[in-house]
N, C-alpha and C positions, 0 to 999 in steps of 0.2 A: 727655564734654562739658566745655567750658571753664567756668571759674568765672564769666567775664563773661556767657556765654550763659545759664548757669544762673541767675545773678542777674537778668538781664532777663526770663527766662521766668517766674521766680517773681513778680516785680513785675507782669508782664502778667497772670498768673493771678489774683493777689490784687486787682490793679487792676480787672479785669473784674468780679470779685465785688463789690468796693466800689462800682462804678458801679451795679450791679444793686441793691445794698443802699440806696444813696442814692436811686435812682429809686423804691424801694418807699415812701419817705416821701411822694413826690409822687403815687404811685398811691393811697395811703390818704387823702391830704389831702382830695380832693373828697368822698370817702365820709364822712369825719368832719365836715367843715364844712357839708355840704349835708343831712346827716341828723341832726345833733345841734344843740342850741341852742348859742349862742356860749359860754354858761356851762359846759355839759357838755364842749365841746371844750377849754375852758380847763382843766377837771379832767383830761382825758386828757393834756394837755401836762404838768401837774404830776406825774402818775403816771410818765411817761417820764423827766422830770427827776429824780425821786426814785430811780428805778432806775439812772439814770446815776451818781448820787452814792454810794449805800450800798455796792455791791460793791467799789468802789475803796477804801473805808475798811475794810470788814469783812475784806478779804483781806490787810490789813497790808503791802501792797507785795510779797507773796510771789510772785505771778505774774511780776512784773517781775524778781525775783531768780532765778526759775526760768529765764527767758529769757536772763539774763546769765551764769549759771554752769553750767547743765546741758548746753549743746550740745557741750562737749568730752568729756563722759563717754560711754564706750562699753559698759561692763559693765551688763547688764540688771538684775542684783541691786542694784547701786549706784543705778541710776536709780529702781528700784522703792522702795528705802529713802527716797531723797530725796522722791520724788513723794508717797508716802503720809504722810510726815512733814508735808509742807506741807499736804496735804489734811486731815489730822487737825486741824491748827491752824485752818485756814479753816472747817472744819465747826463747831468750837466757837464761833468768833467770829461766824459767820453766825447761829447759833442765838441768841446773845446780842443781836445787833443787831435781829433780827426780834422777839425778846421785848420789847425796850425800845420798839420802834416800836408794838407791840400795846398795851403798858402805857400809852403816852401818846397813844393813838389819838384820844381825845376832843379834846384840845387841838390836835393836828395837823389833824384833820378840820375844825374850825372856822376855823383860821387859813389853811389852804392849799387845802382841797378843797370849799369852799362848803357845809360841813356834811354832805357825803355819806358817812355812816358805813359804809355797806355796802362802798363802794370802799376806804375806809381799812382795814377789817378784812380785806380780801383781800390787801392789799399786803404784810403780813409774810411770807406764804407765797411770794409772787412774789419778794420780796427774798431769801429764803433760797436758792431755786433759782438766782436770778440771780448770787449770790455764788459758788456752786459752779461754775456754768457759766463764769464769768469765769476761774477757775483752770483748768478742764478744757480749754477751747479754746486756752489758751496753751500747753498741753502739746504740741499739734500744731505750733504756731508755733516752740516751742523746738527741736524736732528737724527743722525744715524740711519737715514733712509738709504742704506747702501745698495739695495737692489735697484732703486731708481737712479741713484748716482752712477752706478756701474753701467746701467742700460744706456743712459744718455751719453756717457763717455764713449761707450762702444759704438753707438749709432753715429755720433758726430765724427769719430775717427774713420769708420769704414764707409760712411756716406761720402766723405771727402776722397778716400781712396778710389771708390767706384767711379765717382763723377770725374775726378782728375784723370784716371786711367782711360776712361771711355773717350773723353775729349782729346786727350793726347794721341791716342791710337787713331782717332778719326781725323787727325791732321791739324788740330787747333793749337798745338804746341804749348808754349809757356802761358799764353793767354787763356787757353782752355783749362789748364791746370789751376790757374788763379780764379777763374769763373767757378770752377767746381768747389773751390775752397769757400767762396762767397756764398754760394747756394747752401752749402752744408751749414754755415754759420747762421744764416737766416732761418733755415728749417728748424734747427735745434733750439733757437731762441723762442720761436713761436710755441713749440710743444712744451718746453720747460716752463714758460710763463703761464701757459694754460693750466698745467698741473698745480703750480703754486697757487693760482687763483682759486682752484677747486679746493685746495687745502685750507687757505686762510682768508679767502675772499679778497676783496679789493677795497681800498680806502685812500682818502687823501691824508697824508701824514702830517703830524704836528712838529716833526723833527725833535722829539723829546730825546734827551741824553745824547744827541748827535755829537756834542762836544766831547763827551766821555769816550765815544767810539773813535773819534778822530784823534784824541790824545793817545789812544793805544795804537791806532792804525798808522798814523803819520810817521812815528819813529821807525816803523818797519819799512818805509819807502826807501830811505838810504840803503837799508840792507837789501831790499829787493833790486834796486837799481844797481848796487854794487855787485850783487850776486850775478845779475845779468851780464855786467861788464866782464866778470871773471869767466862766466859760462859761455857767452856768445859773442862778445865784442871782438874776439879774435877773428871771426868771420868778416866783420866790417874792416878791421885793420888789414887783413890779408887781401880783401877786395880792393882797398884803396892803394896799397903798396904794390901788390903783385898782380892784381886783376881778378875778375870773377872766375876765370878758368882755375886758378889755384884754390879758390873757395870750393870749386867742384872736386878737386883732388882731396882736399882736407876733410870735407863733410862726411863722406861715407865711412871712413875709418873712425871718425868721431862718433857717428851714429851707432856703429857696431860696438865700440867700446863702452858707450854710455848705456847699453842695454842692462848693465848691472844695476842701474838706478831703478829698474822695474821691481827689484826686490825691496827697495826702501820705500817707494811711493805708497804702496798699500799700507805699510806700517804707519807712516806719517799721517795718512788720511784718517785712519781709525784711531790712532794713538792720541792725537791732540784733544779731541772732545772727551775721550774717556778719562785721561789722566787729569784734565781740567776739572771734571766732575769730582773725581776722587780728592784732588787737591783742595777744592773749595769746601768739601765735606771733612777736611782734615784727616783723610785716610792716607797718610804718607807712606805707610808700609805697602799699600796696594800700588801706589805710584812707583815705588822702587822696584817692586816685583815685575810690573809691566815693562818698565824700562830695561830690566835685566833680560827678560825673555825676548824682548824686541831686538836687543843687541845680539843675542846668541842666534836667533833665527836669521837675522840679516847676514851675519858672518858665516853661518853654516852654508848658506847659498852663495854668498858673494865671493868668498875665498877661492873655491874651486872654479868659479866662473872666470876669475882673473887668469888662472893657469890655462883654462881651456881656450880663452880668447887669444892668449899669447901664441899658442901653437896653430890655431885655426883661422886667424884673421886673414892671412894671405889667400888660402884656398876659398874662403867664403866670399871675399871681395872679387876674386877672379871669376866666380860663378855669377854673382849678383850685379857686377858692374862691367866695365871694360878693362882690358889689360892695362891700358894707360892709367886709369884711375887707381886700379889695384896696386900696381907697382910703385906709384907715387905716394899712396896713402896708407898702406897696410901697417907701416911702422907706428902710425898714430894710435891704432886700436889698443895695444896693451898699455900704453901710457895713459890713455883716457880711462881704461878699465880700472887701473889703480886709483886714478883720480876719483872715479865714481864710488869706489870703496871708501875712500876718506870722506867723500861728501855724505854718504850714508851714515858714517860714524858721527859726523858733525850734526846731521839732522836729528839723530836720536838724543844726543846730549843737549842740543839746543831746546828740546822740549822742556827741560828744567827751567831755562831762562824765560820761556813763553809763559808757563803757568805761574811763575813768580813775577810776571810783568816787567821783566828786565830786558825788554826788546831793544832798548837803547844800546846795551852792550853789544848785541848782535849787529846793530847798525854801525857802530864804531869799527868792529872787526872787519866788516865787509867793505867799508869805505877805505880803510887802510890797504886792504888786499886789492881793491879795484885800482887804486893809484899805482900800487906796485905792479899789478898785472899789465896795465896799459904801458907803463914806463918800460918794462922789460920787453914786451912785445914790439914796441916801436923801435927799440935798439936792436933786438936779435932777429926779428923776422926778415929784415933786408939781408942779414948775414946767413942765417941758418934755414930760412924759408919756413915751411909749415911745421917743421919739427920743433921750432922755437915756441910756437903756439901751444903745442901739446905739453912741452916741458913746463911752461909758465902756468898752465892750467893745473898740472899736478902739484906744483909748488903752492899755489894758492889754496887748493882744497886741503892739502896737508896742514897748512898754517891755520885755516879756518877750523879744522877739527882740533888742533893742538890748543889754540887760544880759548875755544869754547869749552873744551874739557877742563882747562884750568879754572875758568870762570864758574862753571856749573858744579864742580865737585865741592866748592866751598858752601854750596846751598843744599843740595840733595846728593848724597853719595850712596851709590848702590854697588853691590859686590861685583868684582870682575874676576872671572874664572879663567886664568891664563892657560891652564892645562887644556881646557876646552878648545881654545883657539890654536894651540900647538897641535892638537889632534887633527883639527881641520886642515892645517898646513901640511902635516905629514900625509894624510889621506889624499890630499890634492897632488902632492909630489908623486905618490904611487900611481894615481890616476893618469898623470902626465906621460907615464911610460907608454900608455896605449896610444896617445897622440903622436909620440915619437916613432913608434913602430909602423904605423899606417899613414899613408899619404892619400887622403880622400880627393876625388876629382869630380864628384857630383853631389847634388843636394841629398840624395838618398844615402850615399856613403857617409856624408857628414852627419846626417841624422842618426844613422846606426852607430857611428863612432861616439857621438855624444851620449847616446843611451848606454852603450857599453861602458864609457867612462863614468857615467853616473852610478851604474851598478857597482863598479869597482870602488868608487869613492864612498858610497853609503856602506858597502860591506866592510871595508876597512875601518870606517868610523864606528860601526856597531861593534866590531871585534875589539876595538880600543875602548869600548864603553864610554863613548863621547857624551851621551846623555845620562844624567843622574837617574836613580830609581824613581824619584818623585816625578821627574819629567816624563819618563817612559810610561809610568802609570797614568799620567794625565793624557798622553797621546793615545794610549789604549782605550781610555774612557771616551775620548773624543771620537775615535774611530767606530765605536759601537753605535 
């Protein structure tokens, strides 16, 4: 099988999985918002935000290092040594982070979780397993075992949805939702670790070259921390200044707008190990080609999605949540949708800095943006409310893309086809007329309207000859 076809198939597999994962948040959303108080829903959001932060910090950037350096290694013993060395370090740091969280549970609970100490005391256990799972699932990504990677991502997500939904419906409330999250984390850890043991065995590591991995991974921590500040700290700030109820108003609109990221995540998952291999083999033309195709694929899907979410955010939120949440939060959706588009652009251009081991540049960019983001949020949220958080997120992601583009084009420059992007925008504008004409009031109506809009968008794009002959020939070969 050609590398091109393999690349597209892997993106397709991970892409389908990411669509299902993204949809899971919409499936769980009405169960949470219609069965919990707005304050308890806000606590759930804070739980998920916390779990998004701490694994990225506690793992010291080592999963990222594993994805960058291990794909070229073929010897099982060498892989085993590296993997268990990384796992040993992550195990110790995860225990430390979980212990510190438990130690300061009282202050954290009062500031961020509406004083719900039962939830706060469960969180250190969830954090511990979430950290380990973050490393383990990247093992499958590292060696392009995308079927297993996608399977575990799917199981973890939907096991959490099933357990949380069941326990909430049976009256266990926010406590039941968090217990469901804990069970799913433990379950997925056991099964991932078992498969890895079957693949590479088990051994006591000698921690060879751990310094090299840390020297690559640690500089990504400021970037990861700062990215989290830009992406999620607004929930913390809103909770502290306005209360958990306003976190509940803000989060559904944010979740809906951030669905556009599902088009980027499969690209990033597959792209990093593949272009790392090409770069290490000095096949720079292949690196450029994959970057160009990735950018076009992302914008082909992302641009019309921004237009669609602008017109459909309010009716979708009215159906999935309460009228109180929808009317307070629908304006956030299109702002976050544009933000997610810029984040995807940043993510593709940042691959150049990753393969050239210039992760410190990324760290500096995100540190500056994190300081800017927190400062503006602290000033504007008391004045403009949750709208300020959306605006600062958009500003931060635009600047992340802009500065990363400037830094990356000096190293590897690939062709940008502006006519292609203009055709995407024009086709999206034509598609938007469908959303203006019809006012959907049910899930079925929204689904049919989206399908009709997609047909209009693709038809106009094809008429405009958006894809080049070479790309159309490749798509035809792939479809055979």
